[in-house]
C-alpha positions in Angstrom: 121.5 128.5 59.1 118.3 127.4 60.7 114.7 128.2 60.0 112.7 130.3 62.4 109.2 131.9 61.9 109.5 131.1 58.2 112.9 132.9 57.8 116.5 131.9 57.6 118.5 132.7 60.7 122.3 132.8 60.4 123.7 131.3 63.7 127.3 131.2 62.5 129.6 133.1 64.9 130.9 136.4 63.5 134.6 137.3 63.3 136.3 138.0 66.6 136.8 141.8 66.8 139.7 141.4 69.2 141.7 139.4 66.6 144.0 140.9 64.0 142.7 141.2 60.5 143.6 138.4 58.1 145.9 140.6 56.1 147.8 141.7 59.3 148.5 138.3 60.8 152.0 138.1 59.3 152.9 141.5 60.7 151.7 140.6 64.2 153.7 137.3 64.2 156.8 139.0 62.9 156.6 141.7 65.6 155.8 139.2 68.3 158.8 137.0 67.3 161.1 140.1 67.4 159.9 141.2 70.8 160.2 137.7 72.2 163.8 137.3 70.9 164.9 140.5 72.5 163.0 139.7 75.7 164.8 136.3 75.9 168.2 138.1 75.4 167.5 140.4 78.4 166.3 137.4 80.4 169.6 135.6 79.6 171.5 138.7 81.1 169.4 138.5 84.2 170.1 134.8 84.6 173.8 135.5 84.1 173.8 138.1 86.8 172.1 135.6 89.2 174.6 132.8 88.4 177.7 135.0 88.6 176.6 136.8 91.7 177.1 135.7 95.3 173.4 135.7 96.2 170.6 133.3 95.8 167.5 133.2 93.7 165.4 134.4 96.6 167.7 137.5 96.9 166.9 138.3 93.3 163.1 138.0 93.9 163.4 140.1 97.0 165.3 142.7 95.1 162.5 142.9 92.5 160.4 144.8 95.0 162.7 145.8 97.8 165.3 148.4 96.7 167.2 148.0 100.0 167.8 144.2 99.4 171.3 143.0 99.1 172.6 143.6 95.6 175.0 141.2 94.1 176.0 142.0 90.5 172.8 143.3 89.0 173.3 143.4 85.2 169.9 145.0 84.7 168.0 147.6 86.7 164.3 147.6 87.8 163.3 149.4 84.6 164.8 146.7 82.5 163.2 144.0 84.6 159.8 145.5 83.9 160.8 145.9 80.3 161.5 142.2 80.1 158.1 141.2 81.4 156.4 143.7 79.1 158.3 142.4 76.1 157.4 138.8 76.7 153.7 139.6 77.6 153.2 141.8 74.5 155.0 139.2 72.3 152.6 136.5 73.5 149.7 138.8 72.7 151.1 139.6 69.2 151.8 135.9 68.4 148.2 135.2 69.5 147.1 137.8 67.0 145.3 140.0 69.6 144.7 143.5 68.4 145.3 145.0 71.8 148.9 144.0 71.5 149.5 146.3 68.5 149.8 149.7 70.3 151.7 148.0 73.2 154.2 146.6 70.8 154.6 150.0 69.0 155.2 151.7 72.3 157.9 149.2 73.2 159.4 149.6 69.7 159.7 153.3 70.1 161.2 153.0 73.5 163.8 150.6 72.2 164.6 152.9 69.4 165.2 155.7 71.9 167.5 153.5 73.9 169.4 152.6 70.7 169.7 156.3 69.7 171.2 157.1 73.1 173.7 154.4 72.8 174.6 155.5 69.2 175.3 159.0 70.5 177.6 157.5 73.2 179.5 155.4 70.6 180.4 158.6 68.8 183.0 159.2 71.6 186.3 157.4 71.2 186.6 156.9 75.0 183.3 155.1 75.1 184.3 152.8 72.3 187.5 152.0 74.2 185.4 151.0 77.2 183.6 148.5 75.1 187.0 147.1 73.9 188.4 146.9 77.4 185.2 145.3 78.9 185.3 141.5 78.8 181.6 141.4 78.1 181.6 144.5 75.9 181.1 142.5 72.7 178.0 140.8 74.2 176.6 144.1 75.4 177.0 145.7 72.0 175.5 142.6 70.3 172.5 143.0 72.7 172.2 146.6 71.8 172.2 145.8 68.1 169.6 143.1 68.6 167.4 145.6 70.4 167.8 148.1 67.5 166.9 145.5 64.9 163.9 144.2 66.9 162.6 147.8 67.3 162.9 148.5 63.6 161.1 145.2 62.8 158.2 146.0 65.2 157.7 149.6 64.1 157.9 148.8 60.4 155.7 145.7 60.7 152.9 147.2 62.8 152.6 150.8 61.6 150.5 149.8 58.7 148.8 146.8 60.3 145.8 148.8 61.5 143.2 146.4 60.2 141.8 148.8 57.6 142.8 146.6 54.7 141.0 143.7 56.3 137.9 145.8 56.9 137.9 147.0 53.4 138.2 143.5 52.1 135.3 142.3 54.2 133.2 145.2 53.0 134.0 144.5 49.3 133.1 140.8 49.8 129.8 141.7 51.3 129.0 144.2 48.4 129.9 141.6 45.8 127.3 139.2 47.1 124.5 138.2 44.7 121.7 140.7 44.9 119.1 138.2 43.8 119.3 136.2 47.0 118.0 138.0 50.1 120.4 138.3 53.0 119.8 135.9 55.8 118.7 137.2 59.2 121.7 137.0 61.4 121.6 135.9 65.0 122.7 139.3 66.1 119.7 140.9 64.3 117.4 138.6 66.2 115.2 136.1 64.3 112.3 135.7 66.7 109.4 137.8 67.8 110.3 140.6 70.2 113.9 140.5 69.1 115.6 143.9 68.9 117.3 144.3 65.5 121.1 144.6 65.7 121.2 144.0 69.4 124.6 142.3 69.7 126.2 144.4 66.9 125.0 147.6 68.6 126.4 146.4 71.8 129.9 145.9 70.3 129.8 149.3 68.7 128.5 151.0 71.8 131.2 149.3 74.0 133.9 150.4 71.6 132.5 154.0 71.6 132.2 153.9 75.4 135.9 153.0 75.7 137.2 155.5 73.3 135.1 158.5 74.3 134.8 158.0 78.1 137.3 155.6 79.6 140.0 156.6 77.2 139.7 160.2 78.2 139.7 159.3 81.9 143.0 157.4 81.4 144.4 160.2 79.3 143.7 162.8 82.0 145.3 160.6 84.6 148.4 160.3 82.4 148.6 164.0 81.6 148.4 165.0 85.3 151.0 162.4 86.2 153.3 163.5 83.4 153.0 167.2 84.2 153.6 166.5 87.9 156.7 164.5 87.2 158.0 167.1 84.8 157.5 169.9 87.5 159.1 167.7 90.1 162.1 167.1 87.9 162.5 170.8 87.2 162.3 171.6 90.9 165.0 169.0 91.7 167.3 170.4 89.0 166.9 173.9 90.6 167.6 172.6 94.1 170.8 170.8 92.9 171.8 173.8 90.8 172.1 171.5 87.7 171.9 173.2 84.4 169.6 172.0 81.7 172.4 171.2 79.2 174.1 168.8 81.6 170.9 167.0 82.5 169.9 166.6 78.8 173.4 165.2 78.0 173.0 162.6 80.7 169.7 161.7 79.2 170.7 161.4 75.5 174.4 160.5 75.6 175.2 156.9 76.5 178.9 157.7 77.2 177.9 159.7 80.4 177.4 156.6 82.5 180.2 156.8 85.1 182.8 155.1 83.0 181.1 151.7 82.7 179.4 149.7 80.0 176.0 148.5 81.1 172.6 147.7 79.7 170.7 149.7 82.3 169.7 153.2 81.4 170.5 156.4 83.3 168.0 158.0 85.7 167.8 161.1 83.5 166.9 159.1 80.4 164.3 157.1 82.3 162.7 160.2 83.8 162.5 162.2 80.5 161.3 159.2 78.5 158.6 158.4 81.0 157.4 162.0 80.9 157.3 162.0 77.1 155.3 158.7 77.0 152.9 160.0 79.6 152.2 163.2 77.8 152.0 161.6 74.3 149.7 158.8 75.4 147.7 161.2 77.5 147.0 163.4 74.5 146.1 160.5 72.2 143.8 159.0 74.9 142.1 162.3 75.5 141.5 162.9 71.8 140.2 159.3 71.7 140.6 159.1 67.9 143.0 156.2 68.1 142.8 153.0 70.0 145.8 153.2 72.4 144.4 150.8 75.0 147.3 148.4 74.6 149.9 151.1 75.1 148.1 152.5 78.1 147.9 149.1 79.7 151.6 148.2 79.1 153.0 151.6 80.3 150.6 151.8 83.3 151.6 148.3 84.4 155.3 149.2 84.2 154.8 152.4 86.1 152.7 150.5 88.7 155.5 148.1 89.4 158.1 150.9 89.8 155.7 152.8 92.1 155.2 149.7 94.2 159.0 149.5 94.6 159.0 153.1 95.8 156.3 152.4 98.3 158.3 149.4 99.6 161.4 151.7 99.9 159.4 154.2 101.9 158.1 151.4 104.2 161.5 149.8 104.9 163.2 153.1 105.6 160.5 154.1 108.2 159.2 157.0 106.2 155.6 156.5 107.1 156.4 156.3 110.8 158.2 159.6 111.0 156.9 163.2 110.8 156.9 165.3 107.6 160.0 167.3 108.3 159.9 169.3 105.1 157.4 170.2 102.5 159.5 168.2 100.0 158.7 164.9 101.8 155.0 165.7 101.9 154.9 166.5 98.2 156.8 163.4 97.4 154.3 161.3 99.4 151.4 162.9 97.6 152.9 162.3 94.2 153.6 158.7 95.1 150.1 158.2 96.3 148.7 159.7 93.1 150.9 157.7 90.8 149.9 154.5 92.7 146.2 155.4 92.3 146.5 156.6 88.7 148.4 153.6 87.4 146.1 151.1 89.2 143.1 152.9 87.8 144.4 152.8 84.2 145.3 149.1 84.5 141.9 148.2 85.8 140.1 150.3 83.2 142.2 149.0 80.3 141.7 145.4 81.3 138.0 145.5 82.2 135.9 143.0 80.3 132.9 145.2 80.0 135.1 148.0 78.5 136.2 145.9 75.6 134.6 146.0 72.2 134.0 142.3 72.1 130.5 142.1 73.5 131.1 138.6 74.8 129.2 139.2 78.0 125.9 139.9 76.3 126.5 137.1 73.8 126.6 134.6 76.6 123.4 135.9 78.1 121.4 136.4 74.9 122.1 133.0 73.4 122.6 132.2 69.7 119.4 134.0 68.6 120.0 137.3 70.3 116.7 137.9 72.0 115.3 141.3 72.7 114.7 140.8 76.4 118.3 141.7 77.3 118.8 145.5 77.0 122.3 146.6 76.0 124.1 149.3 78.1 126.9 151.5 76.6 129.5 149.4 78.3 128.3 146.1 76.8 126.3 144.9 79.8 122.9 143.3 79.3 120.0 143.7 81.7 
């Protein structure tokens, strides 16, 4: 504390609102370690495919973005490559105790549980179990599946209740238990000098958080809802064109034994499509309602979808799609959907990572100085001017 205009000014920095509550640190570290362990296991499978294949490391990096690149024993698909990066990135955030990693980790945990459930349905068939027994690497594949299930359970159980409410309640009780005989010091956020606006920095943090949840969260939610509805309609139209009944499609999505008579870690296209539609719609509804902070989940899923959309754009480029005429309405609709998904996922990534849209208020804190002067007016997005 320092003295200013005859009063005590508290210049100690406040708690970082972007950091997990003290009571939730163990849950964050446990979930981060589980995600990192499973991410390293999938990375080992990727390295194994590169070493055992007949291509080079450059061929692998080219195949990350070019679907027409020479394939040489891919043990994982593009969706799993994106999952590996997401697992390691979210694990790093959770181990660093960043609150934004919580919903991203929960999203990954639910996706991993869905993958494990699909594999469990497949293992109910005797023929699929025989494939595991006949495959030389079947035991390692099954061990990886079990590891993914355990990691998912650890993440979901650890983080479901780690919402920071216990830490907030503890902080409130500690403040209320302070001695009433001593007057509270004037904090730096309240402004200790003349002309200072009371509660400047604190109001900035609250307004920035409210701005994200009520405005930007709804924008991202609408983008996700439109994207999910369009993908669902496109899938239904494709099923009608191929005369594929709904039962067969759903079986390919939820039954791991329907995989072409092979044991593999990559998921079927039907599972990937339906799971992505479900995530888009669920996250879209939560983001539009804006009663929960789902920024981390929006960022993780938008980044994964952006990568997959970029691969689609590269495929259209190398196949000469952009240079030819639109022969059918199907190709035109496909191009419009790809363009929208590229714009929507990019927008969500930018909005979810924007500094001025976080609830940290760091920008105004650097401008205002330790005493929080009143000459810097706070905008709803945390800017000062």
